[in-house]
C-alpha positions in Angstrom: 39.0 4.0 -10.0 37.6 4.4 -6.5 35.0 7.1 -6.1 35.9 8.0 -2.6 33.0 6.5 -0.6 32.4 3.2 1.1 29.6 1.1 -0.3 26.3 1.3 1.4 25.4 -2.3 0.3 26.6 -5.4 2.0 27.9 -7.8 -0.7 29.6 -10.9 0.8 32.7 -12.5 -0.6 31.0 -15.6 -1.9 28.4 -13.5 -3.6 31.1 -11.6 -5.5 32.5 -14.9 -6.6 29.2 -16.0 -8.2 28.8 -12.6 -9.8 32.2 -12.8 -11.3 31.6 -16.4 -12.5 28.6 -15.1 -14.3 30.2 -12.2 -16.2 34.0 -12.2 -16.1 36.1 -13.6 -19.0 35.8 -17.4 -19.1 39.3 -18.4 -17.8 38.9 -16.3 -14.6 35.2 -17.1 -14.4 36.0 -20.8 -14.1 38.3 -20.2 -11.2 35.7 -18.0 -9.4 33.0 -20.6 -9.9 35.2 -23.5 -8.6 36.0 -21.5 -5.5 32.3 -20.6 -5.0 31.2 -24.3 -5.6 33.7 -25.6 -3.1 32.7 -23.2 -0.3 28.9 -23.0 -0.7 26.2 -25.6 -0.1 24.1 -25.3 -3.2 21.1 -26.9 -1.4 20.9 -23.9 0.8 21.3 -21.2 -1.8 18.4 -18.8 -2.4 16.5 -17.0 -5.1 19.3 -14.6 -6.0 21.7 -17.4 -6.7 18.9 -19.1 -8.8 18.7 -15.9 -10.8 22.4 -15.9 -11.5 22.9 -19.6 -12.4 21.6 -19.0 -16.0 24.2 -16.3 -16.5 26.9 -18.6 -15.2 25.8 -21.2 -17.7 25.7 -18.7 -20.5 29.3 -17.7 -19.7 31.0 -20.9 -18.9 28.4 -23.7 -18.8 30.2 -25.9 -21.4 33.5 -25.6 -19.7 32.7 -26.5 -16.0 34.8 -29.6 -15.3 32.6 -30.8 -12.3 29.9 -32.8 -14.0 27.5 -32.5 -11.0 27.9 -28.7 -10.9 27.5 -28.4 -14.7 24.3 -30.5 -14.7 22.8 -28.4 -11.9 23.6 -25.1 -13.5 22.3 -26.3 -16.9 19.1 -27.6 -15.4 18.3 -24.2 -13.9 19.3 -22.4 -17.1 16.8 -24.5 -19.2 14.1 -23.9 -16.7 14.7 -20.1 -16.7 14.8 -20.0 -20.5 11.4 -21.7 -20.7 9.9 -19.6 -18.0 11.2 -16.4 -19.7 9.5 -17.4 -22.9 6.2 -18.0 -21.0 6.5 -14.5 -19.5 7.2 -13.1 -22.9 4.1 -14.8 -24.3 1.9 -13.2 -21.6 3.6 -9.9 -22.4 2.8 -10.3 -26.1 -0.9 -11.0 -25.3 -1.1 -8.0 -23.0 0.6 -5.8 -25.6 -2.0 -6.9 -28.2 -4.8 -5.8 -25.9 -3.2 -2.5 -25.0 -2.5 -1.8 -28.7 -6.2 -2.3 -29.5 -7.0 0.2 -26.6 -4.5 2.6 -28.2 -2.3 2.8 -25.1 1.4 3.5 -25.6 3.6 0.9 -24.0 7.2 0.5 -22.7 8.7 -2.7 -21.4 10.8 -2.5 -18.2 13.3 -4.5 -16.1 13.7 -8.2 -17.2 11.5 -7.6 -20.3 13.7 -4.6 -21.3 16.9 -6.7 -20.8 15.4 -9.4 -23.0 14.6 -7.1 -25.9 17.9 -5.2 -25.6 19.8 -8.4 -26.2 21.4 -8.6 -22.8 22.6 -12.1 -21.8 20.8 -14.1 -24.6 17.6 -14.5 -22.6 19.5 -15.9 -19.6 18.4 -13.0 -17.3 15.7 -14.4 -15.0 12.3 -12.8 -15.3 9.7 -13.0 -12.5 7.1 -11.6 -14.8 6.6 -9.3 -17.7 6.8 -5.6 -16.8 5.0 -3.0 -19.0 4.7 0.7 -18.3 1.9 2.9 -19.6 1.3 6.7 -19.3 -0.1 7.6 -15.9 -3.2 9.2 -17.4 -3.9 5.9 -19.3 -3.4 3.6 -16.4 -7.1 3.0 -15.6 -7.9 2.4 -19.2 -5.1 -0.1 -19.5 -6.1 -2.0 -16.4 -9.8 -2.1 -17.6 -8.8 -3.3 -21.0 -6.7 -6.2 -19.5 -9.5 -7.0 -17.0 -11.8 -7.6 -20.0 -9.5 -10.5 -21.1 -9.2 -12.0 -17.6 -6.3 -10.2 -16.0 -7.0 -9.4 -12.3 -5.2 -7.6 -9.5 -5.2 -8.9 -5.9 -8.7 -9.5 -4.5 -8.6 -6.5 -2.1 -7.6 -4.0 -4.8 -10.5 -3.0 -7.0 -9.1 -0.6 -9.6 -12.6 0.5 -10.6 -12.9 2.2 -7.2 -9.5 3.8 -7.4 -9.2 7.5 -6.8 -6.5 9.8 -8.4 -4.7 9.4 -5.0 -4.5 5.6 -5.4 -2.7 6.0 -8.7 -0.4 8.5 -7.0 0.6 6.2 -4.2 1.0 3.1 -6.3 3.6 2.9 -9.1 2.0 -0.2 -10.6 -0.1 -3.3 -10.1 0.7 -7.0 -10.4 -1.9 -9.0 -12.4 -2.6 -12.6 -12.9 -4.9 -14.4 -15.3 -8.1 -15.9 -14.1 -7.5 -19.4 -12.6 -3.8 -18.9 -12.1 -2.1 -18.6 -8.7 0.9 -16.4 -9.6 1.2 -12.8 -10.9 2.8 -12.9 -14.3 2.2 -9.4 -15.5 3.1 -6.0 -13.9 1.5 -2.8 -15.3 3.4 0.3 -14.2 2.6 4.0 -14.6 5.8 5.1 -12.8 9.1 3.4 -13.3 10.2 3.7 -9.6 8.2 3.3 -6.4 10.1 6.0 -4.5 9.8 8.6 -7.2 6.2 9.8 -7.3 6.7 12.5 -9.9 5.0 11.9 -13.2 7.8 13.8 -14.9 10.1 10.8 -14.6 7.5 8.6 -16.4 7.4 11.1 -19.3 11.2 11.1 -19.5 11.3 7.4 -19.7 8.7 7.4 -22.5 10.2 10.4 -24.4 13.7 9.0 -24.4 12.8 5.4 -25.1 13.8 3.4 -28.2 11.7 1.1 -30.3 12.0 -2.7 -29.9 10.1 -6.0 -30.4 9.0 -8.3 -27.6 8.0 -11.8 -28.9 7.0 -10.4 -32.3 5.1 -7.3 -31.0 6.3 -3.8 -31.5 6.8 -1.7 -28.3 9.5 0.4 -26.8 12.1 0.0 -24.0 13.9 2.6 -21.9 17.2 4.0 -23.1 20.3 2.3 -21.5 20.8 5.2 -19.1 17.3 4.8 -17.7 17.6 1.0 -17.6 20.7 1.4 -15.4 19.0 4.0 -13.2 15.9 1.7 -12.6 18.0 -1.4 -12.1 20.2 0.3 -9.4 17.4 2.1 -7.5 15.0 -0.8 -7.6 17.7 -3.4 -6.8 19.5 -1.7 -3.9 16.5 -1.2 -1.6 16.2 -3.6 1.3 14.4 -6.9 0.6 13.7 -9.9 2.9 15.7 -12.1 0.5 19.2 -10.7 -0.1 19.3 -9.2 -3.6 22.6 -8.5 -5.3 21.8 -9.5 -8.9 21.3 -5.8 -9.7 25.1 -5.7 -10.1 24.9 -8.3 -12.9 22.1 -6.2 -14.6 24.2 -3.0 -14.3 27.3 -4.7 -15.8 25.3 -6.3 -18.7 23.7 -2.9 -19.5 27.0 -1.1 -19.6 28.6 -3.9 -21.6 25.7 -3.8 -24.2 25.7 0.0 -24.4 29.5 0.3 -24.8 30.9 3.7 -25.5 27.5 5.1 -26.5 26.4 5.1 -22.9 25.5 8.7 -22.0 26.9 9.3 -18.5 25.8 12.9 -18.6 22.2 11.9 -19.0 22.4 9.4 -16.1 24.0 12.0 -13.8 21.5 14.7 -14.8 18.5 12.4 -14.2 19.9 11.2 -10.9 20.6 14.8 -9.7 17.1 16.1 -10.6 15.4 13.4 -8.6 17.8 13.3 -5.6 19.2 9.9 -6.5 22.9 10.7 -6.9 24.0 9.2 -3.6 22.4 5.9 -4.4 23.9 5.8 -7.9 27.3 6.9 -6.6 27.5 4.1 -4.0 26.2 1.6 -6.6 28.9 2.5 -9.2 31.5 2.2 -6.5 30.2 -1.3 -5.7 30.2 -2.2 -9.4 33.8 -1.3 -9.8 34.8 -3.3 -6.7 33.0 -6.4 -8.1 33.9 -6.3 -11.7 36.9 -5.2 -13.8 35.0 -2.3 -15.3 36.6 1.0 -16.2 34.2 3.9 -15.8 34.9 7.3 -17.2 36.4 9.6 -14.5 35.2 13.0 -15.8 31.5 11.9 -16.2 31.5 10.1 -12.8 32.5 13.2 -11.1 29.1 14.5 -11.9 27.7 11.6 -9.8 28.8 13.3 -6.6 28.2 11.8 -3.1 25.1 14.0 -2.9 23.9 16.0 0.1 24.1 14.6 3.6 20.4 13.8 3.6 20.8 11.9 0.3 23.7 9.9 1.7 21.8 9.0 4.9 18.9 7.8 2.8 21.2 5.7 0.6 22.6 4.0 3.7 19.3 3.4 5.6 17.2 2.3 2.6 19.4 -0.7 2.1 19.1 -2.2 5.6 16.4 -4.0 7.4 13.7 -1.5 8.4 13.7 -2.8 12.0 17.3 -1.6 12.3 16.7 1.9 11.0 16.7 4.5 13.7 13.7 6.8 14.1 15.5 9.7 12.4 16.2 7.4 9.4 12.5 6.7 9.0 11.7 10.4 9.0 14.4 11.1 6.5 13.2 8.4 4.1 9.6 9.6 4.4 10.8 13.2 3.7 12.8 12.1 0.6 9.8 10.2 -0.8 7.6 13.2 -0.3 10.2 15.5 -2.1 10.2 13.2 -5.1 6.5 13.5 -5.5 7.3 16.9 -7.2 10.3 17.1 -9.5 10.7 20.8 -8.6 11.4 19.8 -4.9 13.6 16.8 -5.4 16.7 18.6 -6.5 16.4 21.6 -4.1 18.3 21.8 -0.8 16.2 20.8 2.2 15.9 24.3 3.6 14.4 25.5 0.3 11.6 22.9 0.5 10.5 23.6 4.1 7.7 25.9 3.0 6.3 23.3 0.6 6.6 20.7 3.4 4.7 23.0 5.8 2.0 23.6 3.2 1.5 19.9 2.7 1.4 19.0 6.4 -0.4 22.0 8.0 -1.7 24.6 5.5 -5.4 24.7 4.4 -6.2 22.4 1.5 -6.0 23.9 -2.0 -9.5 24.7 -3.4 -8.9 22.6 -6.5 -8.7 19.4 -4.4 -12.1 20.0 -2.7 -15.5 18.7 -3.8 -17.1 21.5 -5.7 -20.8 20.5 -5.4 -21.5 19.2 -2.0 -25.2 19.1 -1.0 -26.4 19.9 2.5 -27.1 16.3 3.3 -23.9 14.9 1.9 -21.5 12.9 4.2 -18.1 14.3 4.9 -15.8 14.3 1.9 -12.4 12.9 2.8 -9.4 13.8 0.7 -6.2 11.8 1.2 -3.2 14.1 0.7 -0.1 12.1 1.5 1.2 9.2 3.5 -1.5 6.6 2.7 -1.6 3.4 0.8 -4.1 2.6 -1.9 -7.7 1.8 -0.8 -8.2 -1.8 0.3 -11.7 -3.3 0.8 -12.9 -1.0 3.5 -10.0 1.3 4.4 -6.4 2.5 3.9 -3.2 2.1 5.9 -1.0 5.0 6.9 2.4 4.5 5.3 5.5 6.0 7.0 5.5 8.3 10.1 3.3 11.0 8.7 -0.2 10.8 7.0 -2.3 13.8 6.0 -5.9 14.0 5.0 -8.6 16.7 4.8 -12.2 16.5 5.8 -14.6 18.7 3.9 -18.0 19.2 5.5 -21.3 19.9 3.7 -22.4 23.5 3.5 -23.7 24.6 6.9 -22.6 21.4 8.5 -20.4 21.8 11.6 -19.2 19.4 14.3 -17.5 19.6 17.7 -15.7 16.2 17.3 -13.3 14.2 15.2 -14.2 10.6 15.1 -11.8 8.0 13.6 -12.2 4.2 13.4 -9.7 1.5 12.5 -7.1 -0.8 13.9 -3.3 -0.5 14.4 -0.3 -2.6 13.6 2.3 -3.1 16.3 5.4 -5.3 16.6 5.2 -6.3 20.3 2.7 -6.2 23.1 5.1 -4.2 25.4 5.6 -1.6 22.6 2.2 0.0 22.0 1.4 1.8 18.8 1.1 5.5 19.4 -0.4 8.1 17.1 -0.6 11.8 17.6 -3.5 13.6 15.9 -2.8 17.2 14.8 -4.8 20.0 13.1 -2.4 22.7 12.2 0.2 22.9 14.9 -2.2 21.9 17.6 -2.0 18.3 18.9 -5.6 17.3 19.7 -5.0 13.8 21.0 -2.5 11.0 21.5 -3.9 7.6 20.7 -2.3 4.5 22.1 -3.1 0.8 21.6 -1.6 -1.8 23.9 -3.3 -4.7 22.2 -4.3 -4.9 18.5 -8.0 -5.1 17.9 -10.3 -5.7 14.9 -12.1 -2.4 15.4 -11.3 0.6 17.6 -13.2 3.9 17.6 -11.9 7.2 19.1 -13.9 10.4 19.4 -11.8 13.5 19.9 -13.4 16.8 21.0 -12.7 19.8 18.8 -12.1 23.3 20.2 -14.8 25.9 19.1 -12.4 27.6 16.6 -12.1 24.3 14.7 -15.8 23.3 15.0 -16.8 26.1 12.5 -14.3 25.3 9.8 -15.5 24.0 6.4 -12.4 21.9 5.9 -10.2 20.3 8.5 -6.6 19.2 7.5 -5.6 16.4 9.8 -2.1 15.0 10.3 -1.5 11.7 12.0 2.0 11.2 13.4 2.7 7.5 13.7 5.3 6.8 16.3 6.1 3.2 15.5 5.4 2.3 11.8 6.3 -1.3 11.1 6.6 -3.5 8.0 4.5 -6.7 8.2 7.5 -8.5 6.7 9.6 -7.5 9.6 7.3 -9.2 12.1 6.4 -12.3 10.0 2.8 -11.3 9.2 3.2 -11.2 5.4 5.8 -10.3 2.7 4.6 -6.7 2.8 7.5 -4.3 3.3 5.5 -1.1 3.6 5.9 0.9 6.8 2.4 0.7 8.2 0.7 2.2 11.3 -3.1 2.6 11.4 -5.7 0.9 9.1 -8.3 3.7 8.9 -11.7 2.5 8.0 -13.6 5.8 8.8 -13.0 9.3 9.8 -15.5 12.2 10.1 -16.2 15.4 12.0 -20.0 15.6 11.5 -22.8 13.1 11.8 -24.0 11.4 8.6 -27.4 12.1 7.2 -29.7 9.0 6.6 -33.4 8.7 5.9 -34.2 5.6 8.0 -37.9 6.3 7.5 -37.6 5.8 3.8 -35.0 3.0 3.7 -33.8 0.6 6.5 -30.2 1.3 7.5 -28.1 -1.7 6.6 -25.3 -2.8 9.0 -24.1 -5.8 7.1 -20.4 -5.8 6.1 -21.1 -4.4 2.6 -23.9 -2.2 3.8 -23.8 1.5 3.0 -24.8 2.8 6.5 -21.9 1.6 8.7 -21.1 5.3 9.6 -24.2 5.2 11.8 -22.4 2.6 14.0 -20.9 5.2 16.3 -19.1 3.4 19.1 -18.9 0.0 20.8 -19.4 -2.2 17.7 -17.4 -5.1 16.5 -16.5 -5.5 12.8 -19.5 -5.9 10.5 -20.2 -9.4 9.4 -22.1 -11.0 6.5 -25.5 -10.7 8.2 -25.0 -7.7 10.5 -22.9 -6.3 13.4 -22.5 -7.1 17.1 -22.2 -4.8 20.0 -18.9 -5.5 21.8 -18.5 -4.9 25.5 -21.1 -3.2 27.7 -22.0 0.0 25.7 -22.7 0.9 22.1 -24.3 3.8 20.3 -25.9 4.7 17.0 -25.9 8.3 15.8 -27.1 10.0 12.7 -29.2 12.9 11.4 -32.6 12.6 9.8 -33.0 14.8 6.6 -36.5 15.9 7.8 -38.5 16.3 10.9 -39.9 13.2 12.6 -43.3 12.6 14.1 -43.6 12.6 17.9 -45.0 9.1 17.5 -42.0 7.8 15.5 -40.5 4.4 16.6 -37.1 3.0 16.0 -37.3 -0.6 14.8 -34.2 -2.7 15.4 -33.9 -6.0 13.5 -31.7 -8.4 15.3 -31.4 -10.6 18.4 -29.5 -10.7 21.7 -27.1 -12.9 23.7 -28.1 -11.1 26.8 -31.5 -10.7 28.5 -30.6 -7.5 30.3 -30.4 -4.8 27.6 -31.4 -1.2 27.9 -31.8 1.2 25.0 -31.9 4.9 25.8 -32.6 4.0 29.4 -35.5 1.6 28.6 -35.0 -2.0 29.6 -35.9 -4.2 26.6 -34.0 -7.4 27.3 -36.9 -9.2 28.9 -38.8 -9.7 25.6 -39.3 -13.3 24.8 -38.2 -13.0 21.2 -34.6 -12.1 22.2 -33.3 -15.6 22.4 -30.0 -17.2 21.5 -30.4 -19.7 18.6 -29.4 -23.2 19.5 -27.3 -23.5 16.3 -24.9 -20.7 15.4 -25.4 -21.5 11.7 -29.1 -20.6 12.0 -28.3 -17.2 13.7 -29.7 -15.1 10.9 -32.9 -17.2 10.8 -33.9 -16.1 14.3 -33.8 -12.4 13.8 -36.6 -10.5 15.5 -37.8 -6.9 15.5 -37.6 -4.6 18.5 -39.7 -1.5 18.6 -38.6 1.6 20.6 -40.3 5.0 20.8 -37.9 7.8 19.8 -39.8 10.6 21.7 -38.5 13.2 19.2 -39.2 16.9 20.1 -40.5 19.2 17.3 -37.7 20.3 15.0 -35.3 17.7 16.5 -33.4 15.6 13.8 -30.4 14.2 15.5 -30.9 10.6 16.6 -28.7 9.2 19.4 -29.4 5.7 20.5 -27.4 4.3 23.5 -27.4 0.6 24.1 -26.3 -0.9 27.4 -25.7 -4.6 28.1 -25.4 -5.6 31.7 -23.8 -8.9 31.1 -22.2 -9.2 27.6 -21.1 -12.8 27.0 -18.8 -14.5 24.5 -19.7 -17.3 22.2 -17.0 -19.3 23.9 -18.8 -18.9 27.3 -22.0 -20.2 25.7 -20.2 -23.1 24.0 -21.0 -21.9 20.5 -17.6 -21.2 19.2 -14.0 -20.2 20.1 -15.0 -16.5 19.7 -13.9 -14.5 22.9 -15.6 -11.2 22.0 -18.0 -10.0 24.7 -21.2 -9.7 22.7 -24.6 -8.4 23.5 -27.0 -7.3 20.7 -26.7 -8.4 17.1 -28.2 -5.8 14.7 -28.8 -6.3 11.0 -30.7 -3.1 10.3 -32.7 -0.3 11.8 -35.6 1.7 10.4 -38.0 4.4 11.6 -41.8 3.8 11.5 -44.5 6.3 12.3 -46.9 5.1 15.0 -46.7 1.3 14.5 -49.3 -0.9 16.2 -47.1 -2.1 19.1 -47.3 -2.2 22.9 -45.5 0.7 24.7 -42.2 -0.4 26.3 
């Protein structure tokens, strides 16, 4: 039965042949395989074909007349069988640790296919996928870390905020000393459904099972099919069409007990009917599978916005028009709340407005900010998880809120980071909004390691306790689309710092540390390169330091800068300091940090003045390349490791 809509997925004729060879009745499967083998160069097949070969062997392996073909397919099948058992063993070990931690578990994807008895362990597994309740995710990851399972190096789960668990649906883990991720821990079954309700439904409607001798649970067949289709039909750099084999195997195993009403109801509530509708149409075109007409009518084509998403999500992101990017971002936003996912677009506009422009709900704010606290930044939507020192915007819109300490006000918005852009002639452009007012349009023609922008705030915004900021990224790009990495997220700006008031630091009590892991980098106001192991360089001709002292300073207070210079003509707050003999370039770059010196500068603070503003000017910044020290082209001037304040030190006046 045709469902009345063209497929949104591009499945080629030779791909259908291999799928049919894997799952059709043997006599026809042999014909399909022979035609596939005679028209495809097996040496140039990819990962998806590799995934399907074991299913072909399971179906007709002993009947293939071509000995070379039979041997090749059998070899892949044996390798996959052994690999699957290794993944299951890792899953068994993880289940033991999670059981001790009293965390409920649910196996997903390939692991669920294995325990459900689909394809006799011939369904390829990349890794073992285990889902846990969202509220137990941190406990689960901590328990696994105790026995050597680690996530990627730039992802420290111990510093995760609730927002990090909101934007991620799971983490890939590897055991210490290994080079590949073999275990995925999920707290949501689907990346593009942010609602925790779907996780609870998967858990509540799951069935008991056993993985490698350990008791756990798997999703019901209806949820297995939903996950397989939604996960498999999204665009990937390597063409994926093996989700069709998974769908057919699930339906075959479930038989007449498959609950089409449950599938239709779940897909409708989360705005996924258009995706499931197109997938079932493709399934019927590929295999001789009779699907029930009455139940399938409930899987309508969906609303226009759902159909547009189903089409655009399956193609290369670089080919998606601008309106398509906005629609997919909007759909993902709607699925963060189960109440919004099934409503017409017009009915969700108020919630969208509230998220993008309305004041932040009080429950998300810091309830006990002290007067000297730094700005509290709350990531609302449109951001990735926190990397080592920042977050990427994801998609065209990113919203955050800045809560200032009681009594703290500021007339500026300062943000620091670096953009991603596809081509030099197509600059990255980001509009900065507070409410409906656009404050600035930022544009980068050339990517940089560190960029700082200071935007003036109108008086009406300067007095607000909380500022809700929206960044509109004009040209989000997936690193995979431009060959930077396999990352398929739509990124724009890597934000390392944002604030609307000066930070408070007591440099008289503790030196301010400007090394890469130092806690005082917010003092580096403008004109600085990226922090390094031993400190930070000024870059180009001008740089500044700004912060507030928590108490009054003596009129005889001095600023003590620990560092050294490439240039001999440096002025700080209008005073020339570059003629001092200690500011010399070391003869060996490796000994740079051994030649650090201290530079004393009177602050000339007036009574009651607490804001410290240090301006550094370098007349002739030079690069290490110019000096023959390295290939570094940055125009550097002063290297600073730390600064402190001393009261009336015994030094000569400058």
